[in-house]
N, C-alpha and C positions, 0 to 999 in steps of 0.2 A: 566398259562398265563391268563392274566386278557381275562373277558369275553369281546367279544366287540359287537357292533348293528352294524350288516351289512345288507346295502341292494344292492341285487344283482341285476344289472341291464342288462337287454336285449331284443331283440327284436323276440318274438315269430311268427313264419309262420302263426299261426292262426287269429294271427290279423295285420299281416298284409296288406296294400290297395288293392284293386282287381281292376283290368282295363282290359278288351279287346286288349288294344294296348299292353300288358305289355309283352314280352317272356317268354316260358313256366318254363323258369329256373330264372326269374327272382328275385326269392326269395330262392334259394338255400343254401343261406350262412347262412340264420336266423335259429332261435334254436327253438326245438323243448319243450315240455311238459316236457319230460322224464329227457332231458337235466337238465334243470331247477329246477327239482324236486332234481334232483343227486344233484348238486351245495349245495342246500339249507340244503341237507340231511347230505354232507358231512362237511359244514360249523356248524351244526348243532352239530354233534361228534365230531368236534375241541373244543366243547364249548362255543360256540357264539350263538347267536340270528342272522337269516338271515330271510329276505324277499322279495319275487321275486316284481319288478316296472318295468312294460312295458319303455324302453325309446322313450317317444314320447313327444306330445307338454305340455300333464299334469305334466311330469317329476318334472319339479320345484314344485308346490304346492304337489305333492307325496312327497319328500325328507323334505320338510319345516314341513311337520306335522310329517314323520316317525324319524327325526333327526337323521339320522346316524351317529357313529364314524368314517367310514369307505365305501366307495360303491366297490363291485366287478364286475368291469365292462365287459360286454363282446358284449356290443352294436353294433353292425353290422349299423344300422340305414337303413333310407330307400331311400332318396332321397341326391342327388348334389354330387360334384365329390371329397366332403372331408368328407362324411358325417357318415364313424369311428369317427370322430374326433366333431362330433356336441355335444354327450352327456358328453365327457371330457371337451370343453371350456364352457358349462353350470357349471359343478362342480367345473371348477376353480372359475368362476365368483362368486359362492357361498361358496367357499374357504371351500371345502368337499373331504377329501384324496378318492383316490381313486387307485386299482392297475391296473398296466399294464401301457404301455406307453405311453405319452402327447400329445396334441393337433398335434404339429408340426410334430412328426412320425409318428403320425396316418394318418396325411391327406398327408406325403410324400407317404410312402411305400402302399398307395391304389393307387395311380399312380404310375404306373410300369416302365413307360418309365421316368419318372422325378430320380424314383428310381434309375434306372441305368445311368441314366446323372453323379449320385453321386458317384456311383460304377466306373465309366467310370474316374470320375476324381481323384479319389484314386487308380486308375492301379489295382483294382480287378477284376478280370475274369468271364466277364457275355457275352454273344453272340451280336455281332453286331446286331444292330437294327435302326426301322426306322420307325417314328409315320406317320401314314396318316389320316387325316381329309374329305379329298377327294377318289373317288376310282381310278380317273385318273391320281393323284399325277405321276409324273416318279419315278421310284425306282433307289436308290440309287448303284453307280459301286461297292463299297467295299459289297454289300449284293448277294450272288450267290445263286443259288438255290440247294438241297430244302430249301424252308424258311417257318417259322412258324408263323401262323397270330391268334392274340386272342384279345380282348377287352382290354384297355387299364388300366383299372380303375374296373378291377371286381375279386373276388374273386371264390373259392371251383369248379374252373376249369369249371368257366361260358364261354360260349361259344368257349370250345374246344371240338373237337372232331378228328377223326381220318382225317376229311378234311380240319383239320387247318392246316395240311403239305402241301404244294404246291410247285411242279414240275416245273410251267411254267409261263407265265403270264398269261395265260386262267384264269387256277386255282387259282391266287394269285388277278385277278379281279374279279373274280367271288366270293370268299371268302372275301375279303374286304367290298364288294357291300353286302353282308350278316351282315359282323361283324357291320359296321355304321348304317346300316338301321336299323338292331334288337334292336342293343343296344344305339344307339343316342350318341356314343361318337367317339373318335379320336380307329385307331384298332393300335396295337403293332404287327409289324413284325418282328421278329429276325432269326436270322442264324438257322437252325433245328439242334441242336445237335442229334443224331444217338449214341445212346448209354444206360447206367442206369439209373433211374430216385433213387438219395437217398436225405433224409432228416435230418435235426441236427436239436433236441430242445435244447433250452439252458433255466437255471431257474438263478437267480440271478441278483447281478449288480457287475458293474464293479467298482474296487476299485478306492477309486477317489483320488483327483482331474481329471475328463477325461476331456481331448478335444477329439471333434470329427472330429479326425484326425489318422492315424498312423505313428507310431514311426517312425523314419528315419531308427531303424535297424529292420528287417522282423524279425530277433529271439529274439525280445524282452518279455521277459515270462508274464511283465504287463499286456500286452494287453490281456491275459484270465485270469487275476487275478478275483477271487469272481465270478466266472462262475463254472456252474455246468451242462456239456455236457452228456444231453443223451445221449444213444447207436444208429448211425445213423440205420435208418431206410431206406431199400430199398422194393419200392413194386415191385412184379414180374408182369412184363405185358406180358411174352409170353404166356399167352395162350390167349389176346386179341390182339394179335398182328395184326390180320386179321378184326377184329371189330374195336379194336379202337388205337392201336397201342401207344398211351401217355395218359399218368394219367387222362383221360377226366371226364368230370361233370357226366355223365353217372354212371362210375366207383365210381366216388365219393358219388352222392347220390343214386342212385338207387340198385349199388350190393357192398358195400363197406364190408359185414360181409360175402363175398362171395370169396375175393380178400387175395391172400398170400403175406404178410405183412412179410417181411426177417426182424427179428432185433431180436439180431444188424444185421446187413447186413454183408454178406460174405467180407470184407473189411478186408486187411494187415493193421498191424498198423501202419505203415506210414503213407498211404493214411486217416485212420482215425486222426491223427492228423492232418493232411495236412487240412482234412475237419472241422475239430474243430479249426484252425486258421482263416481260411476262414469267416466261421461262427461269432467269436469274434469281428475278422474286418468289417463283415455285421452290428452287434451287437452296436457297438462301432460307425461308421461314421454316421448310420441313428439313433441313439440315443436313443436306446429301452429298457425298464426297466422292468425288475422282472422275462420276461417270454416273447421267440419269438421261431421262427421255421422258418429255413431257406433251401430252396429249392434247389436240385445241381441235374446237367444232367453231367454223366460221359462220356468222349469221345472215342466211341470205335475205331475213326480212329486216335488217336494221344494220344495212350499211356493212356487209360482211364485219361486224365485230366479234374478236375471237373472245371466246368461252374457254378456260381451261376446266378440264373433264376428268383428268386424273395425272399423277408425275408415278413414272416409273424407276425406283433407285436401284434396280436391277434388271438391266433391259437385257432383252434375248441379244447371243452372240456367235447366232448361225450362218458360216459363209452363206453368201448371196442371198439370204433368204431375214433376215433381224432387219428390223428397219431400221436401228443405228449405224448396223455394219452399210446396208444400201448408203444412209447418208456420210458417214465417213468416205464410202468408196465417192461420192460426188464433189468430196474435197481432196480429192485423190490419196487417201488414206488406206491403203490394202488393210486386209484383216490381218495379218500379222502385225504390222506397225501399228492398227486399233488395238490388238491385244497386250502390245509392249507398251504402248503410250497408256494405258490404265495401270498396268503394273510400274513403270517409274513413275507414274503421279503418286501409288502409293506410298511407292518408297521414300519418296522426297517428304509425303508429308511424315512420317514416320521419321524423317532425318537417317537416315538407310544410304542415302546417296546423296 
């Protein structure tokens, strides 16, 4: 393959703004130097020239000087309700190709409530929900306790703990006050699905032309054409039921190397195919590109019916820790191959190879 000049774009934790007003987990989704070095090394092993650049206000000048052929983008951004879309918007203005989903998809999927509205419009199963901008807003009549409260526009389990599960009005109002006050954004409240937590990673792109809608025939094979479904992964929460009960920020950030990630998840083939179809549908209607991860809860009280929690079009790529890296490894795809597969998928999409 031709050698490409690749700018690796990310936001490092060590470079993030600091303020006493920020919650403790405000930069939980930013990357470490170890992850960036692993990405650059992987691309180097793939035969490419790779250099890291911080996705900040100086990026325009950095890219103008470096003149990359393509950018490998994992920028999370710092501020704004569409912060993951900011660097891609700049790249589009500069007409520089980049890996992963585009501006609209990244802005949409960071807003969990807006994503759920899209899923509902397409009749895709997601827990009933309501957004709260104020603590004293009335609860919708179709929402029954227990409920789950989390920030509307955060990732990496930020704002999620055992206390996110609320079982009465007093607990709801207390958690709303904490979430809205701490994160300065609306809170998303949804029906709590008691059961198993499973995630499905996807690589590739749907065979086009693809409209962002579902075919009328739910058995249509074309909805999955062009995608590689990685083995589903289940997070074993049993050891943490008393302390966390959910896949919390603490588990994701503080003790990720101590968790039992079951991959492939112990699911029968019928369920795996059903989850893959749902994941492809989410990939399709939200407009994902190259790589994504879809998170599910399987309802223990309804024959393990899967509910879509959210889609991450910018999944973490930390070696040995990130969900999609673990899933790829279970399919025999090492970190170096995974990174280069994402790059090559984007290069093909731009007709560069």
